[in-house]
C-alpha positions as CSV (number, residue, x, y, z in Angstrom):
1,M,-2.9,-4.4,-48.0
2,Q,-0.8,-5.3,-45.1
3,N,-2.1,-4.1,-41.7
4,S,1.3,-2.8,-40.8
5,Q,1.2,-0.1,-43.4
6,Y,-1.1,2.1,-41.4
7,S,0.7,1.7,-38.1
8,E,3.4,4.2,-39.1
9,C,1.1,6.9,-40.4
10,F,2.8,10.1,-41.1
11,P,1.3,13.2,-42.7
12,G,3.7,13.0,-45.6
13,N,2.8,9.4,-46.4
14,L,-0.9,10.1,-46.2
15,D,-0.5,13.2,-48.5
16,K,1.4,11.1,-51.0
17,V,-1.2,8.3,-51.0
18,V,-4.1,10.7,-51.4
19,T,-2.3,12.6,-54.2
20,S,-1.7,9.3,-55.9
21,V,-5.4,8.3,-55.6
22,V,-6.6,11.6,-57.0
23,K,-4.1,11.4,-60.0
24,L,-5.1,7.8,-60.7
25,L,-8.8,8.7,-60.6
26,E,-8.1,11.7,-62.9
27,R,-6.1,9.5,-65.4
28,R,-8.9,7.0,-65.6
29,G,-11.7,9.5,-65.7
30,L,-13.2,8.2,-62.5
31,T,-15.0,10.0,-59.6
32,V,-14.9,9.5,-55.9
33,A,-17.4,10.1,-53.0
34,T,-17.2,9.7,-49.2
35,A,-19.6,9.0,-46.4
36,E,-17.9,9.5,-43.0
37,S,-18.8,9.1,-39.4
38,C,-15.8,8.8,-37.0
39,T,-13.4,10.5,-39.5
40,G,-15.7,13.5,-39.5
41,G,-15.0,14.7,-43.0
42,L,-11.2,14.0,-43.0
43,L,-11.4,11.9,-46.2
44,S,-13.1,14.7,-48.0
45,E,-10.7,17.3,-46.6
46,L,-7.7,15.2,-47.8
47,I,-9.1,14.7,-51.3
48,T,-9.9,18.4,-51.8
49,S,-6.5,19.4,-50.6
50,V,-5.0,17.9,-53.8
51,T,-4.8,20.1,-56.9
52,G,-7.1,18.7,-59.5
53,A,-9.6,17.2,-57.0
54,S,-12.5,19.1,-58.6
55,A,-12.1,16.8,-61.6
56,V,-12.8,13.7,-59.5
57,F,-14.5,14.6,-56.3
58,E,-18.3,14.2,-56.4
59,L,-19.6,14.3,-52.8
60,G,-18.6,14.2,-49.2
61,L,-21.2,13.4,-46.5
62,C,-20.5,13.5,-42.8
63,T,-23.3,11.4,-41.4
64,Y,-22.2,11.4,-37.8
65,S,-25.6,10.5,-36.2
66,E,-27.7,7.4,-36.7
67,K,-30.5,9.7,-37.9
68,M,-28.4,11.1,-40.7
69,K,-27.1,7.7,-41.8
70,S,-30.7,6.7,-42.2
71,R,-31.9,9.9,-43.9
72,F,-29.1,10.5,-46.3
73,L,-27.7,7.0,-46.9
74,G,-30.7,4.8,-46.4
75,V,-29.3,2.8,-43.5
76,S,-32.3,1.3,-41.8
77,E,-33.0,1.9,-38.1
78,E,-33.6,-1.9,-37.9
79,E,-30.1,-2.6,-39.2
80,I,-28.6,-0.2,-36.7
81,A,-30.6,-1.7,-33.9
82,Q,-29.6,-5.3,-34.9
83,Y,-25.9,-4.9,-35.7
84,G,-24.9,-1.6,-34.1
85,V,-23.9,1.6,-35.8
86,V,-20.2,0.4,-35.7
87,S,-20.6,-2.8,-37.8
88,R,-19.7,-4.3,-41.1
89,E,-23.4,-4.3,-42.1
90,V,-23.8,-0.5,-41.5
91,A,-20.5,0.3,-43.3
92,L,-21.8,-1.7,-46.3
93,S,-25.2,0.0,-46.2
94,M,-23.5,3.4,-46.0
95,V,-21.4,2.7,-49.1
96,R,-24.4,1.4,-51.0
97,G,-26.4,4.5,-50.1
98,L,-23.5,6.7,-51.1
99,K,-23.2,4.9,-54.4
100,Q,-26.9,5.4,-55.1
101,C,-26.9,9.1,-54.3
102,S,-23.6,10.0,-55.8
103,D,-23.1,7.5,-58.7
104,A,-19.4,7.9,-58.1
105,D,-17.0,5.2,-59.4
106,V,-15.2,5.0,-56.1
107,C,-17.2,5.3,-52.9
108,I,-15.8,5.0,-49.4
109,S,-17.7,4.8,-46.1
110,V,-16.3,4.9,-42.6
111,T,-18.0,4.1,-39.3
112,G,-16.2,3.4,-36.0
113,I,-15.0,4.4,-32.6
114,A,-12.2,7.0,-32.6
115,G,-12.1,7.4,-28.9
116,P,-10.9,8.1,-26.4
117,G,-14.2,6.9,-24.9
118,G,-17.0,4.8,-26.3
119,G,-15.2,1.5,-26.6
120,T,-16.1,-1.8,-25.0
121,A,-14.4,-5.1,-24.6
122,E,-16.2,-6.4,-27.7
123,T,-15.8,-3.2,-29.7
124,P,-12.7,-1.4,-28.5
125,V,-11.6,2.1,-29.4
126,G,-10.0,1.7,-32.8
127,T,-12.8,-0.5,-34.2
128,V,-13.4,1.1,-37.6
129,Y,-15.2,-0.5,-40.5
130,I,-14.4,0.9,-43.9
131,G,-16.8,0.2,-46.8
132,F,-15.8,0.4,-50.4
133,D,-17.5,0.4,-53.8
134,I,-14.7,0.5,-56.3
135,C,-16.0,0.3,-59.8
136,G,-18.9,-1.9,-58.7
137,K,-16.9,-4.2,-56.4
138,Q,-18.4,-3.8,-52.9
139,F,-16.6,-4.9,-49.7
140,V,-15.9,-3.9,-46.1
141,M,-12.6,-4.1,-44.3
142,L,-11.8,-3.9,-40.6
143,P,-8.2,-2.7,-40.1
144,E,-6.9,-3.6,-36.7
145,L,-6.6,0.0,-35.5
146,W,-7.2,-1.1,-31.9
147,K,-3.7,-2.6,-32.0
148,L,-2.0,0.8,-32.7
149,P,0.4,1.8,-29.9
150,D,-1.1,5.3,-30.0
151,K,-4.9,5.1,-29.8
152,S,-5.5,8.8,-29.6
153,R,-8.5,10.1,-31.5
154,D,-6.4,11.8,-34.2
155,R,-4.2,8.7,-34.7
156,I,-7.3,6.5,-35.2
157,R,-8.9,8.9,-37.6
158,F,-5.7,9.4,-39.7
159,A,-4.8,5.7,-39.7
160,A,-8.3,4.9,-40.9
161,A,-7.9,7.5,-43.7
162,E,-4.5,6.1,-44.7
163,F,-5.8,2.6,-44.7
164,A,-8.9,3.6,-46.8
165,F,-6.8,5.5,-49.4
166,G,-4.2,2.8,-49.4
167,I,-6.8,0.2,-50.4
168,V,-8.2,2.5,-53.1
169,E,-4.7,3.2,-54.4
170,E,-3.8,-0.5,-54.5
171,M,-6.9,-1.4,-56.4
172,L,-6.7,1.5,-58.9
173,M,-3.0,0.7,-59.6
174,E,-3.9,-3.0,-60.2
175,A,-6.6,-1.9,-62.6
176,V,-4.2,0.4,-64.5
177,Q,-1.6,-2.3,-64.7
178,T,-4.2,-4.8,-66.0
179,N,-5.3,-2.4,-68.7
180,E,-1.8,-1.5,-69.9
């Protein structure tokens, strides 16, 4: 996915992408689950706003604190101490823990800094790691949200959501085309 696709995030675009994802999941008989930190339940809210979501949505966890990431997703305190809660490693552990507890076909985790405070020179506002487990393929992406002209909290959260759903849509569409 091109990083430029999330820079012009509009509610209508996001709604279309999420609706597409839910329909693709439904058509393939797949399920989805989310584990969110900086997006605060936004991914779950967007999924459940689509008619038919009950056929595909398994679980939405908002594990905002480090303690909850450890308790519900199995992210180790040592890992958080070593890499920081906003890291590729923690996003991957979150998505692995989500996969284990939900057994959903598509799992998405989000950890990052939505701002307006909390950023540093090394980890600026807009640093958001998004973990994926899509039909067994696990990976983490770091969209360059710190480059957005508008780095407001809402813009970061919605851009992260659009990026995450865009990746899922792209991979599900590729899988559909491959199977046709």
